[in-house]
Backbone bond lengths (Angstrom), bond angles and torsions (degrees), N, CA, C in turn:
res aa  C-N    CA-C-N  psi(-1)  N-CA   C-N-CA  omega(-1)  CA-C   N-CA-C  phi
1 X - - - 1.456 - - 1.558 108.23 -
2 X 1.353 116.66 128.11 1.464 118.71 -178.87 1.516 111.28 -79.78
3 X 1.356 114.04 173.14 1.468 119.45 -174.50 1.514 112.66 -61.79
4 X 1.352 118.12 -34.40 1.454 119.47 179.84 1.516 109.82 -66.62
5 X 1.332 118.55 -49.80 1.435 122.63 -177.54 1.548 110.08 -60.54
6 X 1.325 116.36 -39.93 1.460 120.03 -174.88 1.508 113.30 -72.32
7 X 1.341 117.63 -35.02 1.438 120.63 -171.16 1.528 117.02 -114.67
8 X 1.332 117.53 -20.10 1.471 118.37 -172.77 1.536 113.75 -129.08
9 X 1.267 117.84 -4.25 1.470 117.57 -175.74 1.529 111.83 -72.84
10 X 1.257 116.49 157.19 1.457 122.49 178.06 1.541 107.90 -147.87
11 X 1.350 115.10 154.42 1.462 119.32 -179.18 1.527 111.47 -84.17
12 X 1.324 117.00 -7.50 1.467 118.71 -177.39 1.529 110.12 -65.58
13 X 1.311 116.57 127.45 1.465 120.75 -178.53 1.510 111.11 -68.99
14 X 1.348 117.74 -22.15 1.438 119.45 -179.28 1.532 113.68 -83.33
15 X 1.296 116.75 -2.69 1.466 121.54 -176.05 1.552 108.85 -64.79
16 X 1.353 117.12 116.39 1.461 120.62 -165.38 1.512 113.71 -71.28
17 X 1.349 118.85 -20.12 1.481 119.14 -178.79 1.523 111.95 -90.92
18 X 1.331 116.55 -15.48 1.453 119.13 -174.17 1.523 111.85 -65.22
19 X 1.343 117.09 129.17 1.445 121.42 177.82 1.513 114.16 85.75
20 X 1.328 118.09 -4.96 1.441 122.28 176.37 1.507 108.91 -96.55
21 X 1.307 118.36 96.88 1.448 123.34 -169.11 1.551 112.86 -62.48
22 X 1.329 116.36 -38.51 1.447 117.28 -177.96 1.507 110.76 -67.61
23 X 1.356 117.94 -37.73 1.477 120.34 177.29 1.509 111.99 -74.72
24 X 1.311 117.54 -34.82 1.464 119.90 175.21 1.560 110.36 -60.80
25 X 1.345 114.72 -44.35 1.474 118.77 179.15 1.531 110.05 -66.10
26 X 1.333 118.34 -38.62 1.452 122.11 178.98 1.538 109.80 -62.09
27 X 1.308 117.50 -45.57 1.460 121.79 179.59 1.534 110.64 -62.38
28 X 1.320 117.26 -38.52 1.456 120.56 177.84 1.536 111.87 -64.25
29 X 1.332 116.87 -38.45 1.484 121.92 177.78 1.552 108.85 -63.45
30 X 1.314 116.22 -45.65 1.462 119.68 179.25 1.512 111.10 -62.21
31 X 1.328 116.91 -42.27 1.440 122.19 -179.71 1.555 110.55 -63.14
32 X 1.311 116.12 -43.04 1.458 120.83 177.47 1.523 110.24 -59.68
33 X 1.340 117.26 -43.12 1.447 121.28 178.32 1.532 110.60 -60.19
34 X 1.344 115.44 -41.65 1.464 119.55 177.79 1.540 111.20 -61.24
35 X 1.299 118.19 -40.75 1.448 121.60 -178.25 1.561 113.12 -65.05
36 X 1.338 115.85 -32.09 1.472 118.15 -178.65 1.534 111.90 -102.87
37 X 1.355 116.32 15.93 1.483 121.13 177.71 1.539 113.51 56.77
38 X 1.322 116.08 40.94 1.421 121.45 177.84 1.535 110.43 -105.68
39 X 1.319 118.80 104.30 1.454 122.06 -174.65 1.535 109.19 -64.84
40 X 1.313 117.43 150.27 1.460 120.83 -170.95 1.512 112.24 -130.62
41 X 1.329 114.78 158.12 1.454 124.11 173.56 1.530 108.71 -126.94
42 X 1.326 117.23 113.16 1.438 123.01 -179.71 1.533 108.82 -90.21
43 X 1.306 117.91 119.78 1.444 123.45 -173.27 1.531 110.79 -118.97
44 X 1.333 115.48 138.45 1.452 119.79 177.95 1.511 111.52 178.85
45 X 1.324 118.28 174.16 1.469 121.40 179.20 1.532 110.89 -66.76
46 X 1.341 116.27 162.00 1.446 118.57 179.39 1.509 112.81 -66.22
47 X 1.358 116.00 143.48 1.432 120.73 172.54 1.505 117.12 81.32
48 X 1.356 119.91 7.68 1.451 120.34 -176.69 1.530 113.50 -88.56
49 X 1.320 116.97 -13.50 1.482 118.65 177.16 1.537 114.44 116.94
50 X 1.309 117.95 16.43 1.474 121.49 -177.82 1.517 110.54 -59.87
51 X 1.302 116.83 -53.34 1.481 119.80 -177.03 1.546 111.73 -70.58
52 X 1.300 117.75 -36.93 1.450 122.34 177.02 1.529 110.93 -59.26
53 X 1.347 116.83 -45.69 1.442 121.85 177.97 1.518 111.97 -63.93
54 X 1.351 115.36 -45.33 1.481 119.38 -178.81 1.525 109.78 -63.82
55 X 1.306 117.54 -40.04 1.462 121.72 179.81 1.541 110.01 -65.76
56 X 1.330 116.10 -40.03 1.474 119.32 177.42 1.506 111.95 -61.56
57 X 1.324 116.90 -46.92 1.452 121.77 -179.52 1.526 110.17 -62.05
58 X 1.362 115.27 -46.78 1.457 120.02 -178.73 1.517 112.37 -61.38
59 X 1.320 116.59 -40.31 1.475 120.61 -179.97 1.509 110.31 -66.49
60 X 1.317 118.22 -42.05 1.458 121.11 179.89 1.517 110.76 -63.03
61 X 1.319 116.73 -47.63 1.473 120.77 -178.76 1.518 111.59 -67.27
62 X 1.325 116.94 -36.86 1.466 120.45 -179.69 1.509 109.97 -68.40
63 X 1.357 117.99 -40.86 1.474 120.55 178.14 1.518 110.40 -63.50
64 X 1.314 115.45 -40.45 1.467 120.56 -178.96 1.515 111.09 -61.90
65 X 1.313 117.86 -38.77 1.449 122.30 -175.33 1.531 112.78 -104.00
66 X 1.359 115.95 9.38 1.468 123.10 176.65 1.550 110.93 55.69
67 X 1.298 114.91 46.50 1.459 122.39 176.84 1.522 107.77 -122.96
68 X 1.325 116.16 -157.21 1.465 120.00 175.17 1.476 109.70 -144.12
69 X 1.321 115.33 169.47 1.466 120.29 176.69 1.504 108.92 -121.80
70 X 1.301 116.63 159.47 1.479 122.37 -178.54 1.527 108.55 -126.86
71 X 1.304 115.55 122.23 1.468 122.94 175.13 1.545 106.91 -101.93
72 X 1.330 115.65 118.39 1.459 120.30 -178.64 1.524 109.62 -119.89
73 X 1.338 118.42 114.05 1.466 120.95 178.77 1.530 112.01 -80.90
74 X 1.287 117.29 121.50 1.462 122.23 176.66 1.543 110.67 -85.86
75 X 1.306 115.61 155.28 1.472 121.34 175.17 1.526 107.93 -150.89
76 X 1.309 117.67 -178.45 1.456 121.01 -174.46 1.532 112.29 -65.87
77 X 1.327 117.12 -24.77 1.463 120.48 -177.13 1.526 113.08 -95.60
78 X 1.316 119.02 2.50 1.447 120.72 -179.65 1.529 112.20 -63.21
79 X 1.305 117.01 130.75 1.459 123.73 -177.54 1.526 109.83 -117.83
80 X 1.342 117.97 160.67 1.461 119.53 178.42 1.524 114.43 -55.35
81 X 1.352 117.56 -35.95 1.454 118.85 -178.14 1.527 111.03 -68.80
82 X 1.345 118.93 -22.79 1.473 120.17 173.50 1.527 112.96 -63.98
83 X 1.348 114.30 -27.68 1.434 121.69 -178.70 1.508 112.50 -91.39
84 X 1.337 114.94 -41.29 1.498 120.15 -172.48 1.497 113.77 -95.19
85 X 1.334 117.84 -29.92 1.439 119.45 -179.77 1.521 113.09 121.20
86 X 1.324 114.94 173.55 1.475 123.16 -176.72 1.528 110.67 -142.08
87 X 1.325 114.60 170.87 1.465 120.63 173.66 1.522 109.28 -85.98
88 X 1.355 115.91 134.12 1.461 120.78 175.89 1.517 109.18 -127.58
89 X 1.342 116.06 158.53 1.440 121.03 175.84 1.530 108.51 -101.55
90 X 1.349 115.89 121.85 1.448 122.11 -179.68 1.517 110.32 -131.15
91 X 1.329 116.43 121.85 1.466 121.83 -175.59 1.498 112.76 51.32
92 X 1.342 116.63 38.43 1.436 120.47 176.94 1.527 114.27 84.03
93 X 1.312 117.20 -3.19 1.471 121.99 -178.42 1.535 110.54 -110.93
94 X 1.325 115.89 145.40 1.467 120.52 176.99 1.507 108.79 -87.57
95 X 1.333 114.90 122.40 1.464 120.66 -178.23 1.548 109.04 -127.24
96 X 1.319 113.92 153.70 1.459 118.81 176.45 1.504 109.92 -91.70
97 X 1.324 115.80 124.65 1.475 122.21 176.60 1.519 108.67 -92.93
98 X 1.323 115.40 121.27 1.475 120.20 -179.54 1.524 108.53 -75.50
99 X 1.348 115.33 128.43 1.438 122.10 177.29 1.531 110.88 -77.30
100 X 1.311 118.56 174.08 1.486 122.46 -175.24 1.530 112.39 -64.39
101 X 1.315 119.70 -33.44 1.461 120.96 -179.29 1.524 110.10 -71.56
102 X 1.353 117.84 -39.53 1.431 121.43 176.72 1.534 110.62 -63.98
103 X 1.324 116.62 -44.42 1.472 121.64 179.87 1.510 109.43 -59.87
104 X 1.318 116.62 -46.33 1.499 119.90 -177.56 1.519 112.05 -66.11
105 X 1.329 117.46 -40.80 1.461 120.49 -176.83 1.527 111.16 -71.36
106 X 1.308 118.40 -34.10 1.456 121.29 179.85 1.501 111.88 -75.14
107 X 1.337 116.15 -42.53 1.479 120.92 -173.59 1.531 112.29 -91.27
108 X 1.299 118.04 -2.52 1.443 120.46 176.94 1.497 113.60 76.02
109 X 1.360 118.02 33.32 1.446 121.77 -179.82 1.528 109.16 -85.87
110 X 1.317 116.12 169.44 1.451 122.30 171.06 1.536 106.74 -92.35
111 X 1.348 114.89 127.80 1.457 121.18 -179.22 1.508 109.05 -111.73
112 X 1.317 118.78 121.31 1.458 123.20 179.39 1.541 108.68 -103.46
113 X 1.318 115.84 113.12 1.470 122.25 178.60 1.528 109.26 -93.40
114 X 1.325 113.78 93.09 1.483 118.93 -173.43 1.518 109.97 -82.39
115 X 1.329 115.60 124.81 1.495 124.04 178.33 1.559 108.64 60.92
116 X 1.327 116.92 45.43 1.453 119.58 -175.44 1.511 113.02 -59.73
117 X 1.359 117.98 -35.16 1.456 118.35 -175.29 1.508 114.27 -80.01
118 X 1.344 117.16 9.92 1.457 119.90 167.11 1.527 110.27 -75.77
119 X 1.359 115.68 -26.51 1.461 121.25 -178.09 1.518 110.15 -77.02
120 X 1.339 115.44 171.82 1.450 121.65 -179.76 1.522 112.36 -70.96
121 X 1.324 116.74 162.20 1.472 122.14 177.63 1.523 109.32 -62.25
122 X 1.331 118.13 -39.70 1.450 121.65 -179.07 1.527 111.39 -64.03
123 X 1.327 116.07 -38.97 1.459 118.74 178.12 1.542 111.83 -67.22
124 X 1.331 115.32 -40.21 1.473 119.83 177.96 1.541 109.31 -63.39
125 X 1.325 117.80 -42.57 1.454 120.45 -179.39 1.529 111.85 -63.93
126 X 1.316 117.33 -28.73 1.464 121.26 -179.07 1.535 112.24 -64.87
127 X 1.331 117.69 -17.25 1.448 122.38 -178.87 1.513 112.68 -75.91
128 X 1.335 115.85 -22.65 1.456 121.33 -171.14 1.540 115.43 -51.61
129 X 1.311 120.55 -42.77 1.473 120.87 -175.73 1.535 114.91 -56.91
130 X 1.347 117.64 -31.44 1.467 118.50 -176.10 1.529 112.87 -86.78
131 X 1.335 117.41 -3.12 1.454 120.24 -177.61 1.520 113.81 -92.34
132 X 1.326 116.02 6.04 1.466 119.98 177.10 1.542 108.80 -110.51
133 X 1.305 117.04 108.48 1.462 121.94 -175.63 1.540 111.58 -77.13
134 X 1.305 117.14 -9.93 1.463 119.73 -169.84 1.524 112.56 -83.68
135 X 1.339 117.11 -26.69 1.443 119.76 -172.25 1.520 111.08 -123.82
136 X 1.349 114.60 142.71 1.448 118.54 168.15 1.532 109.24 -78.11
137 X 1.253 116.72 149.90 1.477 118.93 -172.26 1.511 112.58 -125.74
138 X 1.315 115.11 150.26 1.474 122.51 161.66 1.503 106.38 -110.03
139 X 1.335 115.93 108.94 1.463 120.59 -173.01 1.521 109.38 -102.45
140 X 1.327 116.17 129.13 1.447 123.07 179.72 1.528 109.28 -91.09
141 X 1.338 115.73 114.90 1.452 122.33 -179.22 1.538 108.81 -93.44
142 X 1.349 118.97 129.93 1.457 120.44 176.47 1.543 112.56 -53.42
143 X 1.325 115.49 129.01 1.476 120.68 -178.56 1.513 113.68 92.58
144 X 1.317 118.91 -6.58 1.476 124.01 178.04 1.516 108.28 -117.86
145 X 1.330 115.97 124.41 1.450 120.02 -170.81 1.523 114.08 -71.70
146 X 1.350 117.40 -35.44 1.436 121.77 -175.55 1.548 110.70 -100.04
147 X 1.342 117.19 138.00 1.475 119.72 175.57 1.542 110.79 -59.59
148 X 1.334 114.69 146.58 1.458 120.85 178.76 1.526 109.11 -99.00
149 X 1.359 119.29 121.45 1.453 121.32 -179.52 1.553 110.78 -72.42
150 X 1.309 116.47 130.71 1.471 121.36 -179.54 1.542 109.33 -126.01
151 X 1.298 114.58 122.47 1.486 120.78 175.50 1.524 107.28 -104.17
152 X 1.317 116.33 98.62 1.462 122.43 -170.19 1.551 109.71 -75.80
153 X 1.325 117.52 125.82 1.444 121.40 178.23 1.533 111.64 -71.30
154 X 1.293 115.64 145.77 1.506 120.23 177.30 1.535 110.13 -67.33
155 X 1.338 117.87 -19.36 1.452 121.05 -176.67 1.531 112.87 -91.35
156 X 1.325 117.08 -4.43 1.458 119.48 -179.62 1.522 110.52 -63.56
157 X 1.336 115.20 133.29 1.496 120.19 -179.00 1.504 108.16 -135.36
158 X 1.337 115.47 130.01 1.447 123.03 -172.70 1.542 108.24 -112.95
159 X 1.326 116.91 119.29 1.469 122.64 178.60 1.521 109.44 -116.57
160 X 1.337 115.87 125.02 1.458 121.42 173.51 1.547 108.19 -100.86
161 X 1.319 116.54 135.67 1.478 121.55 171.26 1.540 106.97 -120.23
162 X 1.310 117.33 122.91 1.456 118.06 -177.72 1.489 112.84 -159.23
163 X 1.325 115.60 158.15 1.462 121.18 173.59 1.505 109.79 -77.24
164 X 1.328 117.43 165.25 1.470 120.52 176.34 1.506 110.63 -57.05
165 X 1.329 115.53 149.43 1.459 120.98 -176.83 1.540 113.00 -64.75
166 X 1.347 118.33 -18.83 1.451 119.94 178.63 1.527 111.56 -84.07
167 X 1.362 117.33 0.78 1.454 120.44 176.21 1.532 109.13 -72.33
168 X 1.284 118.08 153.55 1.449 122.42 -176.29 1.525 111.61 -60.75
169 X 1.336 115.53 128.35 1.464 121.71 176.44 1.531 115.09 84.00
170 X 1.336 117.20 1.75 1.469 119.94 -178.79 1.532 111.91 -95.72
171 X 1.335 115.34 144.14 1.467 120.98 175.45 1.530 109.84 -100.67
172 X 1.305 116.05 158.13 1.470 119.42 173.86 1.544 109.07 -77.49
173 X 1.326 114.91 140.30 1.450 118.96 175.50 1.528 109.09 -67.17
174 X 1.312 119.46 127.95 1.480 121.45 -177.86 1.525 111.49 -57.68
175 X 1.343 115.58 142.17 1.481 120.44 -177.50 1.506 111.43 -55.48
176 X 1.330 117.33 -38.98 1.475 120.96 -176.99 1.520 111.30 -63.71
177 X 1.317 115.74 -31.94 1.496 120.93 176.76 1.524 110.53 -81.89
178 X 1.331 114.83 -39.87 1.496 120.04 -178.38 1.501 111.44 -60.72
179 X 1.314 118.79 -30.07 1.480 122.12 -179.57 1.528 112.29 -66.29
180 X 1.301 117.19 -17.20 1.489 121.67 179.19 1.515 112.14 -97.57
181 X 1.307 118.36 0.17 1.479 121.31 -169.96 1.526 112.12 -129.62
182 X 1.306 116.27 143.53 1.447 121.18 175.90 1.546 108.87 -98.28
183 X 1.314 118.01 125.81 1.475 121.59 176.89 1.535 109.69 -81.55
184 X 1.320 115.76 134.82 1.442 121.31 176.42 1.528 109.55 -129.89
185 X 1.283 117.17 121.10 1.454 120.41 178.99 1.541 108.95 -78.60
186 X 1.323 115.19 130.19 1.464 118.42 178.05 1.516 107.79 -70.03
187 X 1.347 117.46 132.73 1.474 120.28 -173.32 1.536 112.87 -66.74
188 X 1.303 115.48 134.77 1.453 121.12 175.15 1.541 108.14 -72.56
189 X 1.310 116.72 138.31 1.450 121.42 -176.57 1.546 110.87 -100.88
190 X 1.308 114.44 143.79 1.474 118.84 173.64 1.524 107.89 -73.54
191 X 1.327 115.61 164.87 1.486 120.50 178.92 1.513 110.59 -59.57
192 X 1.336 117.31 -40.30 1.462 120.77 178.70 1.528 111.74 -63.22
193 X 1.334 115.96 -41.50 1.464 120.42 179.29 1.519 110.60 -65.24
194 X 1.334 117.22 -41.38 1.470 119.53 178.88 1.518 111.39 -63.99
195 X 1.337 115.52 -40.37 1.464 119.16 179.97 1.567 109.58 -63.98
196 X 1.338 116.63 -41.61 1.489 119.74 179.92 1.514 110.76 -62.97
197 X 1.348 116.48 -42.28 1.485 120.49 178.58 1.506 110.25 -62.79
198 X 1.333 118.16 -44.82 1.474 121.05 -179.08 1.506 110.94 -61.83
199 X 1.358 116.58 -42.22 1.483 119.63 179.81 1.540 108.98 -62.10
200 X 1.324 118.02 -44.68 1.454 121.16 -178.57 1.492 111.23 -65.37
201 X 1.341 119.03 -40.44 1.445 122.71 178.35 1.525 109.21 -64.10
202 X 1.329 118.70 -41.98 1.452 121.98 179.25 1.528 110.52 -63.54
203 X 1.342 116.13 -41.18 1.480 120.30 178.31 1.527 110.81 -63.91
204 X 1.353 116.47 -39.37 1.449 120.39 177.96 1.529 112.55 -62.91
205 X 1.358 116.22 -37.01 1.448 121.31 -176.46 1.499 111.54 -75.94
206 X 1.370 116.05 -35.18 1.469 117.03 -171.65 1.539 112.20 -115.94
207 X 1.312 115.28 6.15 1.357 113.58 172.12 1.252 153.69 137.20
């Protein structure tokens, strides 16, 4: 029994990935990467299902381990503090608010960075400290004077979903970040496979 059958299969006839061998194989590759703590970047044209597939995998794994996943949409104005957190005033005291990337890395959640290469190179580089499972980190957040201690969970898994860097408005992932990530091309679907997925999606929506 392959990894897809063992961990993600379902008897529901409406299940959109069932019977699509290229997508089943793709999901198995992502799951294997998760098992060995190898962060990934899913690359493909817009609208083919990159984020939908990543969200499906994350939800299945999170349910299995009674955790949760975080989907964070990147854009041109995304800054490091949007990921790591900021200082807030609560009951007259200044407290540090943990951002979604800090929460995911500490608690061992799956973090989906949707359209990451829409953001600036400096924002992408800021992600690097949480991609090393071997060391605990003191991360310096812009605007916060003291480093923030981060104890990275061994279960933390980082998934990037993005269009090719030659797409309009996209930046290249910095080499220093790329060295920590495995690129995975989203599988191209045949016309028959696309038709089957559309039928199953329509059945899911209407009934």
